[in-house]
C-alpha positions in Angstrom: 0.0 0.0 0.0 2.8 2.4 0.9 4.4 1.7 -2.5 1.2 2.5 -4.3 0.8 5.8 -2.4 4.4 6.7 -3.3 3.8 5.9 -6.9 0.6 7.9 -6.9 2.4 11.0 -5.5 5.2 10.5 -8.0 2.6 10.5 -10.8 1.0 13.6 -9.4 4.3 15.4 -9.2 5.2 14.4 -12.7 1.8 15.6 -14.0 2.3 19.0 -12.2 5.8 19.3 -13.6 4.5 18.8 -17.1 1.8 21.5 -16.6 4.4 24.0 -15.3 6.7 23.1 -18.2 3.9 23.6 -20.7 3.1 27.0 -19.2 6.7 28.1 -19.4 7.0 26.9 -23.0 3.8 28.7 -23.9 4.9 31.9 -22.3 8.3 31.7 -24.0 6.5 31.1 -27.3 4.3 34.1 -26.7 7.2 36.3 -25.9 9.0 35.0 -29.0 6.0 35.9 -31.2 5.8 39.4 -29.6 9.5 39.9 -30.1 9.2 38.7 -33.7 6.3 41.0 -34.3 8.1 44.0 -32.9 11.2 43.2 -34.9 9.1 43.1 -38.1 7.4 46.4 -37.2 6.3 48.1 -39.3 5.2 45.7 -42.1 2.3 47.8 -43.4 1.4 51.5 -43.5 1.0 53.6 -40.4 -1.8 56.1 -39.9 -1.0 59.4 -38.1 -4.3 61.0 -37.0 -4.7 64.7 -36.8 -7.7 66.3 -35.0 -7.7 69.5 -37.2 -8.4 70.4 -40.8 -5.7 70.2 -43.4 -3.4 73.3 -43.6 -3.3 74.1 -39.9 -0.2 74.2 -37.8 -0.7 70.7 -36.3 -1.5 69.3 -39.8 1.6 70.8 -41.3 3.9 69.4 -38.6 2.2 66.0 -38.9 2.8 65.9 -42.7 6.5 66.8 -42.2 6.8 63.9 -39.7 4.8 61.6 -41.9 7.1 62.0 -44.9 10.3 61.7 -42.8 9.1 58.9 -40.6 7.8 56.9 -43.5 11.0 57.2 -45.4 13.0 56.2 -42.3 10.8 53.2 -41.5 10.4 52.0 -45.0 6.6 52.1 -44.8 4.2 54.9 -45.8 2.9 57.1 -42.9 -0.6 58.3 -44.0 -1.8 61.5 -42.3 -5.6 61.2 -41.7 -7.5 64.3 -40.7 -10.4 63.8 -38.2 -11.4 67.3 -37.2 -14.2 68.1 -34.8 -14.9 68.8 -31.1 -11.7 70.8 -30.6 -9.6 67.9 -31.8 -11.1 65.5 -29.3 -12.7 63.3 -32.0 -9.3 62.2 -33.2 -8.1 61.5 -29.7 -11.2 59.3 -29.1 -10.5 57.5 -32.3 -6.9 56.7 -31.5 -7.8 55.7 -28.0 -10.1 53.0 -29.4 -7.6 51.8 -32.0 -5.7 48.5 -31.8 -2.6 49.1 -29.6 -0.1 47.9 -32.2 1.7 51.0 -33.3 -0.1 51.3 -36.6 -2.5 54.1 -35.5 -0.8 57.1 -33.8 -2.1 60.5 -32.7 -0.4 63.8 -33.7 -1.3 65.6 -30.5 -1.0 69.3 -29.5 -0.6 67.9 -26.0 -0.8 71.3 -24.3 -4.2 72.0 -25.9 -5.4 68.5 -25.0 -4.3 69.0 -21.4 -6.1 72.3 -21.1 -9.4 71.1 -22.6 -9.3 67.9 -20.6 -9.0 70.0 -17.4 -11.7 72.5 -18.4 -14.3 70.1 -19.8 -13.4 67.0 -17.7 -12.4 63.5 -18.8 -15.9 62.2 -19.2 -16.9 65.1 -21.5 -13.8 64.8 -23.8 -14.0 61.0 -23.9 -10.5 60.2 -22.9 -7.9 60.5 -20.2 -4.7 62.0 -21.6 -2.6 60.5 -18.9 -4.1 57.0 -18.9 -5.5 56.2 -22.4 -2.3 57.0 -24.3 1.4 55.9 -24.4 3.6 58.9 -25.3 6.0 57.9 -28.1 7.8 61.2 -28.1 7.3 65.0 -27.6 8.5 66.2 -31.0 8.2 70.0 -31.1 7.9 73.1 -29.0 6.0 76.1 -30.2 7.4 79.1 -28.3 5.2 81.9 -27.0 6.0 85.6 -27.0 4.6 88.4 -25.0 3.8 91.1 -27.6 2.4 94.6 -27.2 0.6 97.1 -29.4 2.3 100.2 -30.8 0.2 102.2 -28.4 2.3 100.7 -25.5 5.6 102.6 -25.1 7.2 100.0 -22.9 9.9 97.8 -24.4 11.1 95.8 -21.4 9.2 93.7 -18.9 9.9 95.9 -15.9 8.6 99.0 -17.7 5.6 97.1 -19.0 4.7 95.8 -15.6 5.0 99.3 -14.2 2.6 100.5 -16.8 0.1 97.8 -16.0 0.2 98.6 -12.3 -0.2 102.3 -13.0 -3.5 101.7 -14.9 -5.1 98.6 -13.3 -8.0 97.1 -15.2 -7.5 99.3 -18.3 -5.1 97.1 -20.2 -6.7 94.4 -22.3 -5.1 91.2 -23.6 -6.4 89.1 -26.4 -6.4 85.3 -26.9 -7.7 82.9 -29.6 -10.5 81.8 -27.2 -11.4 81.0 -23.7 -9.2 78.3 -22.2 -6.6 78.4 -25.0 -2.9 78.4 -24.4 -2.8 82.2 -24.9 -5.5 82.7 -22.3 -4.0 80.4 -19.7 -0.4 81.8 -20.1 -1.7 85.3 -19.7 -3.5 84.3 -16.5 -0.3 82.7 -15.2 1.4 86.0 -15.9 -1.4 88.0 -14.2 -1.2 85.8 -11.1 2.6 85.9 -10.9 3.0 89.6 -11.4 -0.2 90.5 -9.5 -1.5 92.8 -12.2 -5.1 93.7 -13.2 -5.6 93.0 -16.9 -8.7 92.3 -18.9 -9.3 89.3 -21.1 -10.8 89.6 -24.5 -11.4 86.2 -26.2 -11.5 86.0 -30.0 -12.4 83.2 -32.4 -8.9 82.5 -33.4 -5.5 84.2 -33.2 -5.8 86.1 -36.5 -8.7 88.5 -35.3 -6.9 89.0 -32.0 -3.7 90.0 -33.7 -5.6 92.3 -36.0 -7.1 94.2 -33.0 -3.6 94.2 -31.3 -2.1 95.9 -34.4 -4.9 98.5 -34.4 -4.6 99.2 -30.7 -8.0 97.8 -29.8 -6.2 95.5 -27.3 -2.8 96.2 -25.9 -1.1 92.9 -25.3 -1.1 89.2 -26.2 0.8 86.1 -25.5 1.1 84.9 -29.1 2.6 81.8 -30.5 5.8 82.4 -32.4 4.4 82.1 -35.9 1.7 84.6 -35.2 4.0 87.0 -33.5 6.9 86.7 -36.0 4.6 87.4 -38.9 4.1 90.9 -37.5 7.1 91.9 -35.4 9.6 92.5 -38.2 7.2 95.0 -39.9 6.9 97.0 -36.7 3.2 96.4 -36.4 3.7 95.1 -32.8 6.8 94.7 -30.6 8.1 92.0 -28.4 8.3 92.5 -24.6 9.9 89.1 -24.0 9.9 85.5 -24.8 7.7 83.5 -22.5 9.4 80.2 -23.3 12.5 79.1 -21.4 15.1 80.1 -24.1 15.6 83.0 -26.5 14.6 82.4 -30.0 17.2 82.3 -32.9 14.8 84.5 -34.9 14.7 87.1 -32.0 18.2 86.9 -30.5 18.0 90.3 -28.9 14.7 89.7 -27.2 15.3 88.3 -23.7 13.1 85.8 -22.0 10.7 86.9 -19.3 12.7 84.9 -16.8 15.8 86.9 -17.7 13.9 90.1 -17.1 12.9 89.3 -13.5 10.1 86.7 -13.8 11.9 83.7 -12.3 10.7 80.2 -13.4 8.2 81.6 -15.9 8.1 79.2 -18.9 5.3 78.7 -21.3 5.1 77.0 -24.7 2.8 74.8 -26.7 4.0 71.2 -27.1 3.4 68.8 -30.0 3.6 65.0 -29.3 3.1 61.7 -31.0 0.9 59.4 -28.9 0.0 55.7 -29.2 -2.9 53.9 -27.6 -2.2 52.6 -24.1 -0.8 49.0 -24.0 1.1 49.4 -27.3 4.1 47.0 -27.0 7.1 48.6 -25.4 9.4 47.4 -28.3 7.2 49.1 -30.9 7.1 52.4 -28.9 10.9 52.2 -28.5 11.4 51.7 -32.3 9.2 54.6 -33.2 10.9 56.8 -30.5 14.4 55.9 -31.7 13.5 56.8 -35.2 11.9 60.1 -34.2 14.9 61.1 -32.1 17.2 60.6 -35.1 14.9 62.6 -37.3 14.8 65.5 -34.9 18.6 65.8 -35.4 18.5 66.0 -39.2 19.0 69.4 -40.8 16.0 68.7 -43.1 13.5 68.3 -40.1 15.1 71.2 -38.2 14.7 73.5 -41.3 11.1 72.4 -42.0 10.1 72.7 -38.4 11.8 76.1 -38.2 9.7 77.4 -41.1 6.7 76.7 -38.9 8.2 78.3 -35.8 8.6 74.9 -34.1 11.7 73.9 -32.2 12.5 70.1 -32.5 12.5 68.1 -29.2 14.3 64.9 -28.3 13.2 62.7 -25.4 12.5 59.1 -24.5 9.0 57.7 -23.9 9.6 57.8 -20.2 10.8 61.4 -20.3 7.9 62.4 -22.5 5.4 60.8 -20.1 7.0 62.7 -17.1 6.9 66.0 -19.0 3.3 65.5 -20.0 2.3 64.8 -16.4 4.3 67.9 -15.2 2.6 70.1 -17.8 -0.8 68.8 -16.9 -0.2 69.5 -13.2 1.2 73.0 -14.0 -1.7 74.1 -16.2 -4.3 72.5 -13.8 -2.9 74.7 -11.0 -3.1 77.9 -13.1 -6.7 77.1 -14.3 -7.8 76.5 -10.7 -6.0 79.6 -9.3 -7.4 81.8 -12.0 -10.9 80.4 -11.9 -11.0 79.7 -15.6 -14.1 77.9 -16.8 -14.9 76.4 -20.2 -17.0 78.5 -22.6 -17.6 77.0 -26.1 
């Protein structure tokens, strides 16, 4: 009887060992298949989704990346425009796409962070921090504090002194409530403790028109909008709101240099993949993008759009995205900004 029990236990042990071995082999096979799939990536065209109409700033940057990325990867990268709902339709679409690296989002991450905070995750239909895997932040669109010709001040200290001399009488424009121009101006207002009035427009162009005519006196404008009018003397730059001086305006200091420590504001463009996209696929896309950002051709093409190329790993991009969201959330809460369509 003892011998039979011993034989039974031995048989049970052998059966258990076979099951464990089978699981290990299955896991190894799955890993091997995943590795092979990642190594073969991409083996078909990639879609880069843009949430805005053709011809806009985000679309132009996406098409530059699409051409260069497709050439580098040996597969076409097709730019697909899905405008609507302030760019949120495209984000919803990519969120639902298969997490295989073949559907990517060309994201103005700053705008998405702002609208997500103002409208709420449920309203926009996605969580920027949870529903996407950052592949890379690819470009920075600098922001410049510009003033009308009716404002004599040319430096930040003089400008702030003028604002404090006439509280509530100086108006700033933006391309709309809750946009980057609006939120950056509110960050400036809070930090400098000045009383300025917000005038929202339907886009940057009409705001700039009124700035040039003196209907409003100041604006935090993106570099392309500002640089189209500064050289002709229609407006003048008080300072660069971004962290570094611009090559196109080497003599214009940053606001931080002029006594506003830690002030840094810019719009960021990023390439995002659906959450759960394989790490190896994300790494391959990121490595390719990092190399492209160093090429003179991409630098020149980005430069024509006023965009500064960025290089970062997926982990660095994720940390920067989280930091930006926290920063703008704090400003929105402190300024009491609410969403107005």
